[in-house]
C-alpha positions as CSV (number, residue, x, y, z in Angstrom):
1,M,11.2,-95.9,-4.2
2,F,10.1,-94.6,-7.8
3,F,7.1,-96.5,-9.7
4,S,5.7,-96.1,-12.9
5,R,4.0,-93.0,-14.1
6,K,1.9,-94.7,-16.5
7,V,-2.2,-94.5,-15.8
8,I,-5.3,-96.7,-15.8
9,T,-8.3,-95.0,-18.0
10,E,-11.6,-96.5,-17.7
11,D,-10.9,-98.2,-21.3
12,Q,-8.9,-100.6,-19.6
13,L,-11.6,-101.6,-17.0
14,V,-13.6,-104.3,-17.5
15,D,-17.9,-103.8,-17.9
16,L,-19.1,-104.0,-14.1
17,H,-23.1,-103.6,-15.4
18,G,-24.8,-106.1,-12.8
19,K,-21.7,-106.6,-10.8
20,V,-21.4,-105.6,-7.3
21,A,-18.7,-103.9,-5.0
22,I,-17.9,-102.8,-1.7
23,V,-15.1,-100.3,-1.0
24,T,-14.4,-99.7,2.4
25,G,-13.3,-96.1,4.1
26,G,-14.8,-94.8,0.6
27,N,-15.7,-91.9,1.9
28,T,-12.0,-89.7,1.3
29,G,-9.1,-90.6,-0.6
30,I,-8.1,-93.5,-2.1
31,G,-11.4,-95.1,-1.6
32,Y,-13.2,-92.5,-2.6
33,A,-11.7,-92.4,-6.2
34,T,-11.8,-96.3,-6.2
35,I,-15.4,-95.9,-5.9
36,E,-15.6,-93.5,-8.7
37,F,-13.4,-95.7,-11.0
38,L,-16.2,-98.8,-10.3
39,A,-19.4,-96.4,-10.6
40,R,-18.3,-95.5,-13.9
41,K,-17.8,-99.0,-15.5
42,G,-21.5,-99.6,-14.1
43,A,-21.2,-101.4,-10.8
44,R,-23.4,-101.2,-7.9
45,V,-21.2,-99.8,-5.0
46,Y,-21.0,-100.0,-1.2
47,M,-19.4,-97.3,0.3
48,G,-18.1,-98.9,4.0
49,S,-17.8,-96.2,6.8
50,R,-19.0,-95.1,9.7
51,N,-20.3,-92.0,9.4
52,Q,-23.6,-92.0,6.9
53,G,-23.5,-88.1,6.9
54,R,-19.7,-88.1,5.3
55,A,-20.6,-91.2,3.3
56,Q,-23.8,-90.0,2.0
57,K,-21.8,-86.3,1.2
58,A,-19.5,-88.2,-0.8
59,I,-21.9,-90.4,-2.7
60,E,-23.8,-87.0,-4.0
61,E,-20.3,-85.6,-4.7
62,I,-19.4,-88.5,-7.0
63,E,-22.8,-89.2,-8.1
64,A,-22.7,-85.7,-9.3
65,K,-19.1,-86.0,-11.1
66,L,-21.0,-88.9,-12.8
67,Q,-23.7,-86.3,-14.1
68,K,-21.6,-83.7,-15.2
69,S,-19.0,-85.9,-16.8
70,G,-22.0,-87.1,-19.0
71,N,-21.7,-91.0,-17.6
72,D,-25.2,-92.9,-18.3
73,N,-24.2,-96.0,-17.0
74,Q,-26.6,-96.2,-14.5
75,A,-24.8,-97.2,-11.9
76,S,-25.5,-97.0,-7.9
77,I,-23.7,-96.2,-4.4
78,H,-24.9,-96.9,-1.3
79,W,-23.4,-96.2,2.2
80,L,-22.6,-99.7,4.0
81,Q,-22.8,-98.8,8.4
82,L,-18.9,-99.9,8.8
83,D,-16.9,-99.7,12.1
84,L,-13.8,-101.0,11.4
85,L,-12.9,-99.7,15.1
86,D,-15.4,-102.5,16.6
87,P,-14.6,-106.4,14.9
88,R,-18.0,-107.7,16.2
89,S,-20.2,-105.0,14.5
90,V,-18.2,-105.2,11.2
91,K,-19.3,-109.4,11.2
92,E,-22.7,-108.0,12.1
93,A,-22.7,-105.6,9.0
94,A,-21.5,-108.4,6.7
95,T,-24.0,-110.8,7.3
96,E,-26.9,-108.3,7.0
97,F,-25.3,-107.4,3.1
98,I,-25.4,-111.3,3.3
99,A,-28.9,-111.0,3.4
100,K,-30.1,-108.4,1.0
101,E,-27.9,-108.8,-1.9
102,E,-27.2,-112.1,-4.2
103,R,-24.1,-111.4,-5.5
104,L,-20.6,-109.7,-4.3
105,D,-17.9,-109.5,-7.2
106,I,-15.0,-107.0,-5.6
107,L,-14.1,-106.3,-2.2
108,V,-11.7,-103.8,-1.5
109,N,-10.0,-103.6,1.8
110,N,-9.2,-99.8,1.7
111,A,-10.0,-98.3,4.7
112,S,-6.9,-97.7,7.2
113,H,-5.7,-96.1,10.7
114,S,-3.9,-92.9,10.4
115,P,-0.4,-93.8,10.5
116,F,0.9,-91.0,13.1
117,G,0.1,-92.8,15.7
118,P,-0.7,-92.7,19.0
119,Y,-1.9,-96.7,19.3
120,Y,-4.3,-97.7,21.7
121,L,-5.5,-101.2,23.1
122,N,-8.9,-101.5,22.8
123,Q,-11.5,-103.3,25.1
124,D,-10.6,-106.2,23.9
125,G,-7.0,-105.9,24.7
126,L,-6.3,-105.8,20.8
127,L,-4.2,-102.8,19.3
128,D,-6.4,-100.2,17.5
129,V,-4.2,-99.9,14.4
130,M,-4.1,-103.7,14.0
131,V,-7.7,-103.6,14.2
132,V,-8.6,-101.4,11.5
133,N,-6.2,-102.2,9.2
134,Y,-6.2,-105.9,9.5
135,I,-8.4,-107.7,11.8
136,S,-11.8,-106.0,11.1
137,H,-11.1,-106.5,7.5
138,F,-9.9,-110.0,7.7
139,V,-13.7,-110.5,9.6
140,L,-15.3,-108.8,6.6
141,T,-13.7,-111.0,3.8
142,E,-14.2,-114.0,6.1
143,T,-17.8,-113.2,6.6
144,L,-18.3,-112.5,2.9
145,L,-16.3,-115.5,1.6
146,P,-19.4,-118.1,1.3
147,L,-21.0,-115.2,-0.9
148,L,-18.0,-114.4,-2.9
149,R,-17.3,-118.0,-3.6
150,R,-20.8,-118.6,-4.6
151,T,-20.7,-115.5,-7.6
152,A,-17.4,-117.5,-8.6
153,T,-19.3,-120.1,-9.7
154,L,-21.8,-118.3,-12.2
155,D,-21.3,-117.6,-15.5
156,D,-18.8,-115.1,-16.4
157,S,-17.9,-114.2,-12.9
158,D,-14.5,-112.8,-12.2
159,V,-14.6,-112.0,-8.3
160,R,-11.7,-109.9,-6.9
161,I,-10.5,-109.3,-3.1
162,V,-8.3,-106.3,-3.2
163,N,-6.1,-105.3,0.3
164,V,-4.7,-101.9,0.0
165,S,-1.3,-102.2,1.5
166,S,1.3,-99.9,1.3
167,T,5.7,-100.2,0.5
168,S,6.0,-99.7,3.7
169,H,5.8,-103.3,4.9
170,T,9.4,-104.0,3.9
171,Y,10.6,-101.8,6.7
172,V,9.1,-104.6,9.0
173,T,11.2,-107.8,10.7
174,T,9.3,-110.2,12.5
175,D,10.0,-113.3,13.8
176,S,6.5,-114.6,14.4
177,F,2.5,-114.0,14.5
178,V,2.0,-116.8,17.1
179,G,0.0,-115.5,20.1
180,K,-1.7,-112.1,20.9
181,E,0.7,-110.1,22.3
182,N,2.6,-110.6,18.3
183,L,-0.4,-108.9,17.0
184,N,0.0,-106.2,19.5
185,K,3.7,-105.8,18.8
186,Q,4.5,-101.9,19.2
187,F,7.8,-100.6,18.1
188,G,8.0,-97.6,20.5
189,D,6.4,-94.3,21.2
190,T,8.1,-91.7,19.0
191,L,6.9,-91.0,15.4
192,T,9.1,-93.9,13.8
193,G,8.0,-96.3,15.9
194,Y,4.4,-95.2,15.4
195,L,5.0,-96.1,11.4
196,I,7.2,-99.1,12.1
197,T,3.7,-100.0,13.7
198,Y,1.7,-99.3,11.3
199,E,3.6,-100.4,8.9
200,N,3.4,-104.1,10.3
201,S,-0.4,-103.9,9.9
202,K,0.4,-103.6,6.3
203,L,2.7,-106.6,6.3
204,A,-0.7,-108.1,7.9
205,N,-2.1,-107.4,4.8
206,I,-0.3,-108.9,2.7
207,L,0.4,-112.1,4.8
208,H,-3.8,-111.9,4.8
209,I,-3.9,-112.0,1.3
210,K,-1.6,-115.0,0.5
211,N,-2.7,-117.1,2.7
212,L,-6.6,-116.7,1.8
213,Q,-5.6,-117.4,-2.0
214,T,-3.6,-120.5,-0.8
215,R,-6.9,-121.6,0.8
216,L,-9.2,-120.5,-1.8
217,N,-7.0,-122.7,-4.6
218,A,-7.1,-125.5,-2.4
219,Q,-10.8,-125.3,-2.7
220,S,-10.5,-124.9,-6.5
221,S,-12.7,-121.6,-6.0
222,P,-11.6,-119.3,-8.7
223,I,-11.4,-116.1,-6.6
224,T,-8.4,-113.6,-7.5
225,C,-6.9,-111.9,-4.5
226,L,-4.6,-109.4,-4.5
227,A,-2.3,-106.8,-2.2
228,I,-1.5,-103.8,-3.9
229,H,0.7,-100.3,-2.8
230,P,-1.4,-97.5,-3.9
231,G,2.1,-94.9,-4.0
232,A,2.4,-91.6,-2.1
233,V,-1.2,-89.9,-1.7
234,M,-1.9,-87.0,-0.7
235,T,-5.0,-88.3,1.8
236,V,-6.6,-86.1,4.5
237,G,-4.4,-87.9,6.9
238,V,-1.4,-87.0,5.4
239,S,-2.5,-83.2,4.9
240,G,-3.7,-83.0,8.0
241,F,-0.3,-84.4,9.6
242,L,1.5,-81.8,7.7
243,N,-0.7,-79.1,8.9
244,S,0.3,-80.1,12.2
245,V,3.9,-79.6,11.7
246,P,5.0,-76.4,13.1
247,F,7.0,-73.8,10.8
248,F,7.5,-76.0,8.0
249,G,4.4,-77.8,7.3
250,W,3.2,-75.5,4.7
251,F,5.9,-75.6,2.7
252,L,6.1,-79.3,3.0
253,K,2.0,-79.5,1.8
254,V,2.0,-76.7,-0.8
255,I,5.3,-76.9,-2.5
256,L,7.1,-80.4,-1.8
257,G,3.6,-82.1,-1.6
258,P,2.7,-82.1,-5.3
259,L,6.7,-83.0,-6.4
260,F,6.4,-86.3,-4.1
261,L,2.6,-87.1,-3.2
262,T,-0.1,-88.0,-5.7
263,S,-3.8,-86.8,-6.1
264,W,-6.6,-89.8,-5.2
265,T,-7.5,-90.5,-8.4
266,Q,-4.0,-91.6,-9.0
267,G,-3.5,-93.3,-5.9
268,A,-6.6,-95.4,-6.6
269,M,-5.8,-96.3,-10.2
270,T,-3.5,-99.3,-8.7
271,S,-6.7,-100.3,-6.9
272,A,-8.7,-99.6,-10.0
273,F,-7.1,-101.7,-12.0
274,A,-6.8,-104.9,-9.1
275,A,-10.5,-104.6,-8.9
276,A,-11.7,-104.7,-12.4
277,G,-8.3,-104.3,-14.5
278,K,-9.2,-105.9,-18.0
279,E,-5.5,-107.6,-18.0
280,V,-6.1,-109.3,-15.0
281,A,-9.5,-110.3,-16.3
282,E,-7.7,-112.0,-19.8
283,T,-4.8,-113.7,-17.6
284,R,-7.3,-116.1,-16.1
285,K,-8.2,-117.1,-19.6
286,S,-4.7,-118.2,-20.4
287,K,-3.9,-121.6,-21.7
288,D,-0.4,-120.9,-19.7
289,E,-0.3,-122.0,-16.2
290,V,2.1,-119.7,-15.2
291,E,0.4,-116.7,-17.4
292,R,-3.3,-118.0,-15.5
293,R,-1.8,-117.5,-11.9
294,K,-0.1,-114.3,-12.9
295,Y,-2.0,-112.0,-10.6
296,E,-3.1,-114.6,-8.0
297,G,-1.7,-113.8,-4.8
298,G,0.4,-111.0,-6.2
299,Y,1.6,-107.9,-5.0
300,L,1.1,-104.8,-7.1
301,V,3.0,-101.2,-6.7
302,P,2.0,-97.7,-8.8
303,V,0.8,-98.1,-11.6
304,A,-0.5,-101.6,-11.7
305,N,2.5,-103.3,-11.9
306,V,3.5,-106.8,-10.4
307,A,6.3,-106.6,-7.8
308,E,7.5,-108.6,-4.8
309,P,7.0,-107.7,-1.6
310,S,9.4,-108.2,1.1
311,T,10.6,-111.8,2.2
312,Y,8.6,-111.8,5.5
313,A,5.6,-111.0,3.3
314,K,6.3,-114.2,1.1
315,D,6.9,-116.9,4.3
316,E,4.4,-119.0,4.3
317,R,5.2,-119.9,7.8
318,L,3.8,-116.3,9.0
319,Q,1.0,-116.6,6.8
320,R,-0.2,-119.5,8.5
321,E,0.5,-118.2,11.8
322,L,-1.0,-115.1,11.3
323,Y,-4.2,-116.8,9.7
324,E,-4.3,-118.9,13.0
325,T,-3.6,-116.3,15.5
326,T,-6.0,-114.2,14.4
327,I,-8.8,-117.1,14.0
328,E,-8.1,-117.8,17.9
329,V,-8.0,-114.3,18.8
330,L,-11.6,-113.9,17.4
331,G,-12.5,-117.1,18.7
332,E,-12.3,-115.6,22.0
333,M,-13.7,-112.7,21.4
334,G,-16.5,-114.9,20.2
335,I,-16.4,-113.9,16.3
336,V,-16.5,-117.6,14.5
337,F,-16.7,-118.3,10.9
């Protein structure tokens, strides 16, 4: 699939002075570049990451870039301890965040498990790739939702929730998300099987964002929820996988990589647009209802283009099933909202 090669610049993003954002998995890759975009516009950004040392190194690098470029927006970047392998600790981290911050304008659920497997069941009997990619982000979002809703009532607010998914979700077919076994569904112990299992978690990201938008609309809460596909990006995970391929790995990475894989910054453009694009803000003010709702529960592909996700991603029954199953499974773990 080919996507637009247009670019998103800082001028196409809203001013974020006085605004607060969280980006998960921000110490490398798309999340790292997304944080840089938001910080350049003046936001107070929290980098959700498990490893403090890696996070602090990334924060210092981004701050040095901002200073070198003459950016004087007085943005600040902070580490938010976040272990997405453990939904209970995610609940605790989000609760602590609410206690120290009075607002939250942007939540970008970006972090992702490697798509190349193998995958394992954790101590709660949940598949680790689904925990990292979907369940823990669900916990983070639901716990932070009261703060997000409260921020949305403030003057000149523009609250957005972004799930980073993947076009690969279109390769998944599923009949149901009822029950824990469907959350844990695996598609085999081959590379192809691992990839489809990963893609199932990316489908869950879109189902989540669409169900969340439906619930927020029912509450008349003016929050925009978006799922995005960042494109094919040369992330650390992809680079490591190519390095592991015998004989042809170097050729794939060095020769073919630049032709088919984009940089972190290019990969983050659609995320940045979803989180802070001026066009999204402008449509919210439209008097035309169709235009006003253009981005609500939407799915964006590179760069910043509205697209249709798979038939399964748009299935309201699957959206409800996933939500209800997730609430049930988390309740059994003692995580309630």
